[in-house]
C-alpha atoms as one frame of an Amber mdcrd trajectory, in Angstrom:
protein
  34.469  -1.567 -20.172  32.795  -4.913 -20.358  31.857  -5.349 -16.697  32.517
  -4.058 -13.188  35.616  -6.162 -12.539  38.508  -4.255 -11.014  41.470  -4.326
 -13.373  45.095  -3.324 -13.205  46.502  -1.041 -15.865  47.869  -4.039 -17.795
  44.437  -5.614 -18.058  42.831  -2.304 -19.001  45.425  -1.876 -21.760  44.585
  -5.328 -23.109  40.819  -4.861 -22.729  40.879  -1.546 -24.587  42.289  -3.304
 -27.661  39.392  -5.760 -27.963  37.274  -5.269 -31.121  34.085  -4.933 -29.008
  35.557  -2.415 -26.558  34.219   0.649 -28.382  30.714  -0.850 -28.301  31.055
  -1.536 -24.579  32.127   2.059 -23.916  29.308   3.460 -26.064  26.771   1.329
 -24.197  28.157   2.525 -20.870  27.965   6.167 -21.975  24.328   5.740 -23.059
  23.476   4.208 -19.687  25.154   7.055 -17.793  23.351   9.652 -19.914  20.089
   7.845 -19.100  20.838   8.247 -15.397  22.085   4.743 -14.634  24.666   5.138
 -11.890  25.571   1.479 -11.385  25.898   0.112 -14.918  26.872  -3.575 -15.072
  28.406  -3.467 -18.550  27.668  -5.621 -21.593  29.615  -8.588 -20.211  32.860
 -10.149 -21.355  32.827 -11.575 -24.869  32.692 -15.373 -24.957  36.224 -15.687
 -26.355  37.731 -13.024 -24.100  39.933 -15.220 -21.892  41.856 -16.806 -24.753
  41.916 -13.567 -26.733  43.331 -11.621 -23.745  46.008 -14.249 -23.145  47.141
 -13.985 -26.775  47.107 -10.182 -26.597  49.229 -10.113 -23.429  51.820 -12.347
 -25.093  51.791 -10.191 -28.230  52.048  -6.904 -26.327  54.821  -8.239 -24.097
  56.968  -8.728 -27.190  55.938  -5.714 -29.284  54.930  -2.830 -27.012  57.624
  -1.217 -24.856  55.074   0.677 -22.736  53.240  -2.566 -21.960  56.503  -4.291
 -21.095  57.420  -1.462 -18.695  53.985  -1.647 -17.074  54.304  -5.396 -16.713
  57.740  -5.058 -15.166  56.555  -2.369 -12.769  53.573  -4.401 -11.594  55.371
  -7.720 -11.296  58.761  -6.650  -9.962  59.070  -7.826  -6.366  61.746  -5.313
  -5.368
């Protein structure tokens, strides 16, 4: 993860597809192994906001699991 922000499952799904996500997870694992219990993360990439918006639109039209998650989290019933 890039930072300590709380995220819903939709946002985590999007975040995990970012090209730098594996680096963020590896950095977090190294910190935990070094005894850091409150790791802040590497920070969001500069382009993350626009990238995430494009990914959400793409996933909403191509990924049935994502669409079901989105429906479940946004359905007001």
